ROSE-4610 file (N, C-alpha, C; in Angstrom, 1 decimal, always signed):
// ROSE-4610
residu = [M/M/M/E/E/E/V/V/V/K/K/K/I/I/I/K/K/K/S/S/S/E/E/E/D/D/D/V/V/V/K/K/K/N/N/N/R/R/R/T/T/T/R/R/R/E/E/E/Y/Y/Y/E/E/E/I/I/I/S/S/S/G/G/G/D/D/D/I/I/I/S/S/S/V/V/V/Q/Q/Q/N/N/N/I/I/I/D/D/D/L/L/L/L/L/L/A/A/A/A/A/A/K/K/K/M/M/M/K/K/K/D/D/D/S/S/S/V/V/V/T/T/T/S/S/S/C/C/C/D/D/D/V/V/V/L/L/L/T/T/T/V/V/V/N/N/N/L/L/L/K/K/K/Q/Q/Q/I/I/I/T/T/T/G/G/G/F/F/F/D/D/D/V/V/V/A/A/A/A/A/A/F/F/F/Q/Q/Q/F/F/F/F/F/F/Y/Y/Y/S/S/S/L/L/L/K/K/K/N/N/N/S/S/S/F/F/F/V/V/V/R/R/R/D/D/D/K/K/K/K/K/K/K/K/K/L/L/L/T/T/T/F/F/F/K/K/K/C/C/C/G/G/G/L/L/L/S/S/S/N/N/N/E/E/E/V/V/V/S/S/S/Q/Q/Q/L/L/L/L/L/L/S/S/S/N/N/N/C/C/C/G/G/G/I/I/I/K/K/K/D/D/D/L/L/L/A/A/A/D/D/D/V/V/V/L/L/L/S/S/S/V/V/V/K/K/K/Q/Q/Q/E/E/E/N/N/N]
num = [1/1/1/2/2/2/3/3/3/4/4/4/5/5/5/6/6/6/7/7/7/8/8/8/9/9/9/10/10/10/11/11/11/12/12/12/13/13/13/14/14/14/15/15/15/16/16/16/17/17/17/18/18/18/19/19/19/20/20/20/21/21/21/22/22/22/23/23/23/24/24/24/25/25/25/26/26/26/27/27/27/28/28/28/29/29/29/30/30/30/31/31/31/32/32/32/33/33/33/34/34/34/35/35/35/36/36/36/37/37/37/38/38/38/39/39/39/40/40/40/41/41/41/42/42/42/43/43/43/44/44/44/45/45/45/46/46/46/47/47/47/48/48/48/49/49/49/50/50/50/51/51/51/52/52/52/53/53/53/54/54/54/55/55/55/56/56/56/57/57/57/58/58/58/59/59/59/60/60/60/61/61/61/62/62/62/63/63/63/64/64/64/65/65/65/66/66/66/67/67/67/68/68/68/69/69/69/70/70/70/71/71/71/72/72/72/73/73/73/74/74/74/75/75/75/76/76/76/77/77/77/78/78/78/79/79/79/80/80/80/81/81/81/82/82/82/83/83/83/84/84/84/85/85/85/86/86/86/87/87/87/88/88/88/89/89/89/90/90/90/91/91/91/92/92/92/93/93/93/94/94/94/95/95/95/96/96/96/97/97/97/98/98/98/99/99/99/100/100/100/101/101/101/102/102/102/103/103/103/104/104/104/105/105/105/106/106/106/107/107/107/108/108/108/109/109/109]
x = [+53.2/+52.2/+51.8/+51.7/+51.2/+50.0/+49.0/+47.8/+47.5/+47.4/+47.1/+46.1/+45.3/+44.3/+45.1/+45.2/+45.9/+45.0/+43.7/+42.7/+41.4/+40.5/+39.2/+38.3/+37.2/+36.2/+34.9/+34.5/+33.3/+32.1/+32.1/+30.9/+30.6/+31.7/+31.5/+31.7/+31.9/+32.0/+33.1/+34.3/+35.4/+36.5/+37.4/+38.5/+39.6/+40.9/+42.0/+42.9/+43.2/+44.1/+45.4/+46.5/+47.9/+48.3/+48.7/+49.1/+50.5/+51.4/+52.7/+53.1/+54.2/+54.7/+54.1/+54.2/+53.6/+52.1/+51.3/+49.9/+49.7/+49.4/+49.4/+48.4/+48.3/+47.3/+47.6/+48.9/+49.2/+48.6/+48.4/+47.9/+46.6/+46.0/+44.8/+43.6/+43.5/+42.5/+42.6/+43.9/+44.1/+43.7/+44.1/+43.7/+42.2/+41.5/+40.1/+39.4/+40.0/+39.4/+39.6/+40.8/+41.1/+40.2/+39.8/+39.1/+37.6/+37.1/+35.8/+34.7/+34.9/+33.9/+33.9/+34.9/+34.9/+33.8/+33.4/+32.4/+31.1/+30.8/+29.5/+29.6/+30.7/+30.8/+31.3/+31.8/+32.3/+31.5/+31.4/+30.9/+32.0/+33.1/+34.3/+35.5/+36.1/+37.3/+38.4/+39.6/+40.8/+41.8/+42.4/+43.4/+44.7/+45.7/+47.0/+47.9/+48.3/+49.1/+50.5/+50.9/+52.2/+53.4/+53.3/+54.4/+54.4/+53.6/+53.6/+54.8/+55.3/+56.4/+56.1/+54.9/+54.4/+52.9/+52.4/+51.0/+50.7/+49.8/+49.4/+48.0/+47.6/+46.2/+45.2/+45.5/+44.5/+44.3/+45.3/+45.2/+44.3/+44.6/+43.8/+42.3/+42.1/+40.7/+40.0/+40.7/+40.2/+39.8/+40.7/+40.4/+39.3/+39.3/+38.3/+36.9/+36.8/+35.6/+35.2/+36.2/+35.9/+35.3/+35.9/+35.4/+33.9/+33.6/+32.3/+31.3/+31.7/+30.8/+30.5/+31.6/+31.4/+30.5/+30.7/+29.9/+28.4/+28.2/+26.8/+26.1/+26.9/+26.3/+26.4/+26.9/+27.0/+27.9/+29.0/+30.0/+31.2/+32.1/+33.3/+34.5/+35.3/+36.5/+37.6/+38.7/+39.9/+41.1/+42.0/+43.2/+44.4/+45.4/+46.6/+47.7/+48.3/+49.3/+50.6/+51.6/+53.0/+53.8/+53.5/+54.0/+55.4/+56.2/+57.5/+57.5/+58.6/+58.6/+58.3/+58.7/+58.5/+57.0/+56.3/+54.9/+54.1/+54.5/+53.8/+54.0/+55.2/+55.4/+54.6/+54.5/+53.7/+52.2/+51.7/+50.3/+50.1/+51.1/+51.0/+51.0/+51.7/+51.7/+50.3/+49.6/+48.2/+47.2/+47.6/+46.7/+46.2/+46.9/+46.5/+47.5/+47.2/+48.1/+48.2/+47.0/+47.0/+46.1/+46.7/+45.9/+45.0/+45.4/+44.5/+43.3/+43.5/+42.4/+41.4/+41.9/+41.1/+40.3/+40.9/+40.2/+39.3/+39.7/+38.9/+37.5/+36.6/+35.2/+35.1/+34.5/+34.3/+33.0/+33.2/+32.1/+31.3/+30.0/+29.2/+28.9/+29.0/+28.8/+27.3]
y = [+45.0/+46.1/+45.9/+47.1/+47.1/+48.1/+47.6/+48.4/+48.6/+49.8/+50.0/+51.1/+51.0/+52.0/+53.0/+54.2/+55.3/+55.9/+56.1/+56.6/+56.1/+56.0/+55.5/+56.2/+56.7/+57.3/+56.6/+55.6/+54.8/+55.7/+56.5/+57.4/+58.3/+58.9/+59.9/+59.2/+57.9/+57.1/+57.6/+57.8/+58.2/+57.2/+57.1/+56.2/+56.7/+56.5/+56.8/+55.6/+55.2/+54.1/+54.7/+54.1/+54.3/+53.1/+53.3/+52.1/+52.4/+51.4/+51.5/+50.3/+50.5/+49.4/+49.4/+48.3/+48.1/+47.7/+48.4/+48.0/+47.5/+46.3/+45.7/+44.6/+44.0/+42.9/+41.7/+41.6/+40.5/+40.6/+41.8/+42.0/+42.8/+43.1/+43.9/+43.2/+41.9/+41.2/+41.3/+41.3/+41.5/+42.9/+43.9/+45.2/+45.4/+44.8/+44.9/+44.3/+43.2/+42.5/+43.3/+44.0/+44.8/+46.0/+46.6/+47.8/+47.6/+46.4/+46.1/+46.8/+46.7/+47.2/+48.7/+49.4/+50.8/+51.4/+50.7/+51.2/+51.3/+50.4/+50.4/+51.1/+51.1/+51.5/+53.0/+53.6/+54.9/+55.9/+57.1/+58.2/+59.1/+59.1/+59.9/+58.9/+58.8/+57.9/+58.6/+58.5/+59.1/+57.9/+57.9/+56.9/+57.6/+57.3/+57.9/+57.0/+57.5/+56.7/+57.2/+58.0/+58.7/+57.8/+56.6/+55.7/+54.6/+54.7/+53.6/+53.7/+52.5/+52.4/+51.9/+51.4/+50.9/+50.9/+51.1/+51.3/+50.9/+49.9/+49.5/+49.7/+49.3/+49.6/+48.9/+47.7/+47.0/+47.9/+48.5/+49.4/+50.6/+51.2/+52.3/+51.9/+50.8/+50.3/+50.1/+49.5/+49.3/+50.6/+51.6/+52.9/+53.6/+53.5/+54.2/+53.6/+52.3/+51.6/+52.1/+52.2/+52.7/+54.1/+54.9/+56.3/+56.2/+55.4/+55.3/+54.9/+54.0/+53.6/+54.8/+55.6/+56.7/+57.8/+58.0/+59.0/+58.5/+57.3/+56.7/+56.9/+56.7/+56.8/+58.2/+59.1/+60.5/+60.6/+60.0/+60.0/+60.7/+61.1/+61.8/+60.9/+61.0/+60.1/+61.1/+61.0/+61.8/+60.9/+61.2/+60.5/+61.5/+61.1/+61.8/+61.1/+61.8/+61.2/+62.0/+61.3/+61.9/+60.9/+60.6/+59.5/+59.8/+58.7/+58.8/+59.3/+59.8/+60.2/+59.1/+57.8/+56.7/+56.4/+56.3/+56.0/+57.2/+58.4/+59.6/+59.5/+59.1/+59.0/+57.9/+56.8/+55.7/+56.1/+56.7/+57.2/+58.3/+59.2/+60.2/+59.6/+58.5/+57.8/+57.2/+57.0/+56.4/+57.6/+58.8/+59.9/+60.5/+60.0/+60.5/+61.4/+62.7/+63.7/+63.9/+63.8/+64.1/+63.0/+61.9/+60.8/+61.2/+62.0/+62.4/+63.2/+64.0/+64.8/+63.8/+62.9/+61.9/+61.1/+60.6/+59.7/+60.3/+61.5/+62.1/+62.5/+62.3/+62.7/+64.2/+64.8/+66.3/+66.5/+67.4/+67.7/+69.0/+68.8/+70.0/+70.9/+72.2/+73.2/+73.5]
z = [+68.9/+69.2/+70.7/+71.3/+72.7/+72.8/+73.4/+73.6/+75.1/+75.6/+77.0/+77.1/+78.2/+78.5/+79.3/+78.8/+79.5/+80.6/+80.2/+81.2/+80.9/+81.9/+81.8/+82.9/+82.4/+83.4/+83.0/+83.8/+83.5/+83.6/+84.7/+84.9/+83.7/+83.2/+82.1/+80.7/+80.7/+79.5/+78.6/+79.1/+78.3/+78.5/+77.5/+77.6/+76.6/+77.0/+76.1/+76.0/+74.8/+74.5/+74.1/+74.4/+73.9/+73.2/+71.9/+71.1/+70.6/+70.7/+70.3/+69.5/+68.7/+67.9/+66.5/+65.8/+64.5/+64.6/+63.8/+63.6/+62.2/+62.1/+60.7/+60.6/+59.4/+59.2/+60.1/+60.5/+61.4/+62.8/+63.3/+64.6/+64.8/+63.7/+63.7/+64.4/+64.3/+65.1/+66.6/+67.1/+68.5/+68.9/+68.1/+68.4/+68.4/+67.5/+67.4/+68.6/+69.1/+70.2/+71.5/+71.6/+72.8/+72.8/+71.7/+71.6/+71.4/+71.3/+70.9/+71.8/+73.1/+74.0/+74.0/+73.5/+73.5/+72.6/+71.6/+70.7/+71.4/+72.3/+73.0/+74.4/+75.0/+76.4/+76.5/+75.4/+75.5/+74.6/+75.1/+74.3/+73.8/+74.5/+74.1/+74.1/+73.0/+72.9/+72.2/+72.9/+72.3/+72.1/+70.9/+70.5/+70.2/+71.0/+70.9/+70.1/+68.9/+68.0/+67.9/+68.9/+68.8/+68.9/+69.4/+69.5/+68.5/+67.5/+66.5/+65.6/+65.2/+64.3/+62.9/+62.7/+61.4/+61.4/+60.2/+60.0/+58.6/+58.4/+57.1/+56.7/+55.5/+55.1/+56.0/+56.5/+57.4/+58.7/+59.2/+60.3/+60.0/+58.8/+58.4/+58.3/+57.7/+57.5/+58.9/+59.8/+61.2/+61.8/+61.8/+62.5/+61.7/+60.4/+59.6/+60.0/+60.1/+60.5/+61.9/+62.8/+64.2/+64.1/+63.3/+63.1/+62.6/+61.6/+61.1/+62.2/+63.1/+64.2/+65.1/+65.4/+66.3/+65.6/+64.3/+63.6/+63.6/+63.3/+63.3/+64.6/+65.7/+67.0/+67.7/+66.9/+67.3/+68.6/+68.6/+69.7/+69.2/+70.2/+69.9/+69.9/+68.8/+68.6/+68.2/+68.9/+68.6/+68.4/+67.5/+67.3/+67.5/+68.3/+68.4/+67.7/+66.7/+65.9/+65.9/+66.0/+65.9/+65.1/+63.9/+63.1/+62.6/+62.5/+62.0/+60.5/+60.0/+58.6/+57.7/+58.0/+57.1/+57.1/+58.2/+58.2/+57.6/+57.8/+57.2/+55.7/+55.2/+53.8/+53.1/+53.8/+53.3/+53.2/+54.2/+54.2/+53.1/+53.0/+51.9/+50.6/+50.3/+49.1/+48.8/+49.8/+49.7/+49.6/+49.6/+49.5/+50.9/+52.0/+53.3/+53.8/+53.9/+54.3/+55.8/+56.4/+57.9/+58.5/+59.0/+59.6/+60.6/+61.6/+62.7/+62.1/+61.1/+60.5/+59.8/+59.1/+58.3/+59.3/+60.4/+61.3/+62.3/+62.8/+63.9/+63.5/+64.3/+64.1/+64.2/+63.2/+63.3/+64.1/+65.1/+65.9/+65.4/+65.3/+64.8/+66.0/+65.8/+66.8/+66.9]
């Protein structure tokens, strides 16, 4: 798994991460450590998952927890997903049809 910051605007408190490779129980602690400061230092966070090759329940739980933190703090969180057929099928078997829709924070108008 590779995690990199694609863009960061400290003044406007925005950040975008690009994550590639497998996200699983074996490396979720590393991912959490790399993204930890985003919860407090960002008002707008985008997570690009278009290059992931594997995704398990631990990864879903991590991102869902991240979403809950952003909802609680009234911040904006967006996920970009372009998942492989295999990952999409796995999530579909778990009842998740659209990962980006499930994880992204809905903004009230």
